[in-house]
C-alpha positions in Angstrom: 0.0 0.0 0.0 1.1 3.6 -0.7 -0.2 6.9 0.5 -3.3 8.5 -0.9 -1.2 11.3 -2.6 1.1 8.8 -4.4 -1.8 6.6 -5.3 -3.5 9.6 -6.9 -0.4 10.3 -9.0 -0.1 6.7 -10.1 -3.8 6.4 -10.9 -3.9 9.5 -13.0 -1.1 8.2 -15.3 -1.6 4.5 -15.0 -1.6 3.7 -18.7 1.6 5.8 -19.4 3.4 4.3 -16.4 2.5 0.7 -17.3 3.9 1.4 -20.8 7.1 2.8 -19.3 7.5 -0.3 -17.0 7.0 -2.6 -20.0 9.6 -0.7 -22.0 12.0 -0.8 -19.0 11.6 -4.6 -18.8 12.8 -4.9 -22.4 15.8 -2.8 -21.6 16.5 -4.4 -18.3 15.4 -8.1 -18.4 16.3 -8.6 -14.8 13.9 -5.9 -13.6 11.8 -7.4 -10.9 8.2 -6.2 -10.5 8.3 -7.1 -6.8 11.6 -5.2 -6.2 10.3 -2.2 -8.1 7.0 -2.2 -6.2 8.9 -2.4 -2.9 11.1 0.5 -3.9 8.1 2.6 -4.8 6.5 1.9 -1.5 9.6 2.3 0.7 11.6 5.0 -1.0 9.4 6.9 -3.5 6.2 7.2 -1.5 8.0 9.1 1.4 9.2 11.7 -1.1 5.7 12.3 -2.4 4.4 12.5 1.1 7.1 15.0 2.1 6.2 17.3 -0.9 2.5 16.8 -0.4 2.9 18.2 3.1 4.4 21.5 2.0 3.4 21.9 -1.7 0.5 19.5 -2.5 0.1 20.8 -6.0 3.6 19.5 -6.9 3.2 16.1 -5.4 2.1 14.4 -8.6 5.0 15.8 -10.6 7.5 14.6 -8.0 5.9 11.1 -7.9 6.1 10.8 -11.7 9.6 12.1 -11.9 10.7 9.7 -9.2 8.9 6.8 -10.9 10.9 7.1 -14.1 14.3 7.4 -12.3 13.4 4.6 -10.0 12.8 2.3 -12.9 16.4 2.7 -14.1 17.8 2.3 -10.6 16.0 -0.9 -9.9 16.5 -2.2 -13.5 20.3 -1.6 -13.2 20.4 -3.0 -9.6 21.8 0.3 -8.2 19.4 -0.1 -5.3 18.1 -3.0 -3.3 19.7 -6.5 -3.3 22.8 -6.7 -5.4 23.5 -3.0 -5.4 27.3 -2.2 -5.5 26.9 0.2 -2.5 24.2 1.8 -0.3 24.8 5.4 -1.3 22.0 5.8 -3.8 19.4 4.1 -1.6 20.5 6.2 1.5 20.1 9.3 -0.7 16.5 8.4 -1.6 15.6 7.3 2.0 17.4 10.0 4.0 18.5 12.9 1.9 15.7 13.5 -0.7 12.8 13.5 1.9 14.7 16.3 3.7 14.4 18.8 0.9 10.7 18.9 -0.1 10.7 22.5 -1.3 13.7 21.9 -3.6 12.1 18.7 -4.9 8.9 20.5 -5.6 10.7 23.2 -7.5 12.6 20.9 -10.0 11.9 17.3 -9.2 13.7 15.6 -12.2 16.8 17.8 -11.8 17.1 17.4 -8.1 16.5 13.6 -8.0 18.8 12.9 -10.9 21.6 15.1 -9.7 21.5 13.8 -6.2 21.3 10.2 -7.4 24.2 10.6 -9.8 26.3 12.3 -7.1 25.6 9.6 -4.6 26.6 6.9 -7.1 29.8 8.7 -7.9 30.8 9.1 -4.3 29.6 5.6 -3.4 31.7 3.9 -6.1 34.9 5.9 -5.5 37.4 3.8 -3.5 37.8 5.0 0.1 35.3 7.8 -0.2 32.8 8.2 2.6 29.3 8.1 1.1 27.6 8.2 4.4 29.4 11.5 5.2 28.2 12.9 1.8 24.6 12.0 2.6 24.8 13.5 6.1 26.5 16.7 4.9 24.0 17.5 2.1 21.1 16.6 4.4 22.5 19.0 7.0 22.9 21.8 4.5 19.9 21.4 2.2 17.5 23.3 4.4 19.8 26.4 4.1 19.9 26.3 0.3 17.9 29.0 -1.4 17.4 27.1 -4.6 18.5 24.1 -6.7 21.7 25.8 -8.0 22.9 26.3 -4.4 22.0 22.7 -3.6 24.1 21.4 -6.4 27.1 23.5 -5.3 26.6 22.2 -1.7 26.6 18.6 -3.1 29.9 19.3 -4.9 31.5 20.6 -1.8 30.2 17.7 0.2 31.6 15.2 -2.4 35.0 16.8 -2.1 34.9 16.6 1.7 33.7 13.0 1.5 37.0 12.0 -0.2 36.9 13.0 -3.8 40.1 15.0 -3.8 40.0 15.6 -7.6 37.0 17.8 -7.0 39.0 20.2 -4.9 39.4 23.2 -7.1 35.9 23.0 -8.5 34.5 22.6 -5.0 36.3 25.6 -3.7 34.9 27.6 -6.6 31.4 26.2 -5.9 31.7 27.2 -2.2 32.8 30.7 -3.2 29.6 31.1 -5.2 27.4 30.4 -2.2 26.2 33.0 0.3 29.0 33.5 2.8 27.2 31.9 5.7 26.3 28.8 3.7 29.9 28.6 2.3 31.4 28.7 5.8 28.9 26.1 7.0 29.5 23.9 4.0 33.2 23.4 4.9 32.4 23.0 8.6 34.3 26.2 9.6 33.5 28.1 12.8 30.4 30.3 12.3 32.4 33.4 13.0 34.8 32.7 10.1 35.1 34.9 7.0 34.9 33.0 3.8 37.7 35.1 2.3 40.1 33.9 5.0 38.9 30.3 4.6 39.3 30.4 0.8 42.8 31.9 1.1 43.8 29.0 3.5 42.4 26.4 1.2 44.1 27.7 -1.9 47.5 28.0 0.0 47.6 24.4 1.1 45.8 21.1 0.5 46.3 20.4 4.3 44.6 23.6 5.6 41.7 22.6 7.8 38.7 25.0 7.7 37.4 23.5 10.9 40.6 24.8 12.6 41.5 27.9 10.7 43.4 29.4 13.7 45.5 26.4 14.4 49.3 26.8 15.1 51.5 27.9 12.2 53.2 24.7 11.0 54.9 26.2 7.9 58.1 24.3 7.1 57.3 21.5 9.5 57.3 17.9 8.1 54.3 16.0 9.4 52.7 12.9 8.1 49.2 13.4 6.8 48.3 10.2 4.9 49.3 6.7 3.9 47.6 5.7 0.7 47.6 2.9 -1.9 47.7 -0.8 -1.5 48.6 -4.2 -3.2 46.1 -5.1 -5.9 45.6 -8.5 -4.5 44.2 -6.9 -1.4 41.9 -4.5 -3.3 44.4 -1.8 -4.0 45.9 -0.4 -7.2 49.5 -1.7 -7.4 50.9 -4.9 -8.7 54.4 -4.1 -7.5 55.6 -1.4 -4.9 54.9 2.0 -6.5 57.2 4.9 -7.1 56.3 8.6 -7.3 57.4 11.5 -9.5 56.3 15.0 -10.3 55.2 15.8 -13.8 53.7 19.1 -15.0 52.6 20.1 -11.5 51.0 16.7 -10.7 52.0 13.6 -8.8 52.3 10.5 -11.0 52.5 7.1 -9.4 54.2 4.2 -11.3 53.8 0.5 -10.7 55.1 -1.9 -13.2 54.1 -0.6 -16.6 51.1 1.3 -15.2 50.8 4.9 -14.2 48.2 6.8 -12.1 47.6 10.5 -11.5 47.4 11.0 -7.7 45.3 13.8 -6.1 45.3 14.2 -2.4 44.4 16.6 0.3 43.0 16.8 3.9 39.8 15.0 3.0 41.2 12.0 1.0 43.1 10.8 -2.0 42.1 9.4 -5.5 44.0 7.6 -8.2 43.2 8.0 -11.9 44.8 5.6 -14.4 46.7 7.3 -17.2 47.0 6.1 -20.8 50.5 5.5 -22.1 50.9 8.9 -23.8 50.0 10.6 -20.5 52.6 8.8 -18.4 55.5 10.4 -16.7 58.3 11.5 -18.9 60.9 11.6 -16.1 62.0 8.7 -14.0 61.2 8.6 -10.2 64.1 9.6 -8.0 65.0 8.9 -4.4 66.6 12.2 -3.5 65.5 13.5 -0.2 65.2 17.3 0.0 67.9 19.0 2.1 67.3 19.2 5.8 64.4 16.7 5.6 64.4 13.9 8.1 62.1 11.0 7.1 60.8 8.5 9.6 62.0 4.9 9.3 60.0 3.0 6.7 59.7 -0.5 5.4 62.9 -1.1 3.5 64.8 1.6 1.7 63.4 4.8 0.1 62.8 4.2 -3.6 61.3 7.5 -4.7 60.5 11.0 -3.4 58.5 13.7 -5.1 57.3 17.1 -3.7 55.3 20.2 -4.3 55.3 23.4 -2.3 52.9 21.8 0.2 53.3 18.0 0.0 56.1 15.4 0.1 55.4 11.9 -1.3 57.7 9.0 -0.4 57.8 5.3 -1.3 59.7 2.4 0.2 61.0 -0.8 -1.2 59.0 -3.2 0.9 55.4 -1.7 0.8 52.7 -0.9 -1.7 51.8 2.1 0.3 52.7 5.8 -0.3 53.4 8.1 2.6 52.4 11.8 2.3 53.8 14.6 4.5 52.6 18.1 4.7 55.2 20.8 4.2 52.8 23.7 5.1 
């Protein structure tokens, strides 16, 4: 059974919806009527009810938009049993019902955008999808429109571990009202966005939540240990080496190369095709006056930027990162 408001939407477009379901069954042969019905009842109906409570004239539009997207999600097994992660389902059950006004304004855009973002975060290794859902749920009531919501979602994805979103997310935050921008990066409420942005652009290891922390410029401090042996779910067949190419960290393992992005919130690896691989060979020259901690084996490579030192050792598939500022 579903609510009266959702039943009304389904009844009013029954013929069209039945045709869409039949078409989806041809596209997704594994689409289960029982699984789809359960998702409508448990995930879609609450969205319709939430909108019906604040904007009843838009409840039908939300229900129909959600129905179409739900067909694809269940058909591709991105929700329910067999889903690769729980991020999408958590988004529908927790996040979307928390933003009825935004859903009512642009249902298809909001549902599709939040679903796609959840899937991207949920399928990124080591990203924290639950943190993304919680962050956007926390901030959605403060968003003055769908554009602000999408910017908040981008900032939250970065903070959930998608380090390659960093520059775009900082720009997205800068386009928000100052109070919302400060809140989006979990900075103290008294902070000025201009100060926070300056700190973020100066160093990948600046923490907006502690903008007045002690000055550690020039100090070598370990901030992350990343990567793993492929046999244990990681990226590397053999212990990796790092180098710096065109302002980016490249990681080599065997005949494979990855682009590495890393900051306070996480690290991501992106496989490079052969013509994008590092032109220079990794080196093991430690910068002057730098004292590294003991590691597993001998140092095999060192690469650095103005803010970050990356080091590899001979007896591990891990990369150690140190903050230089």
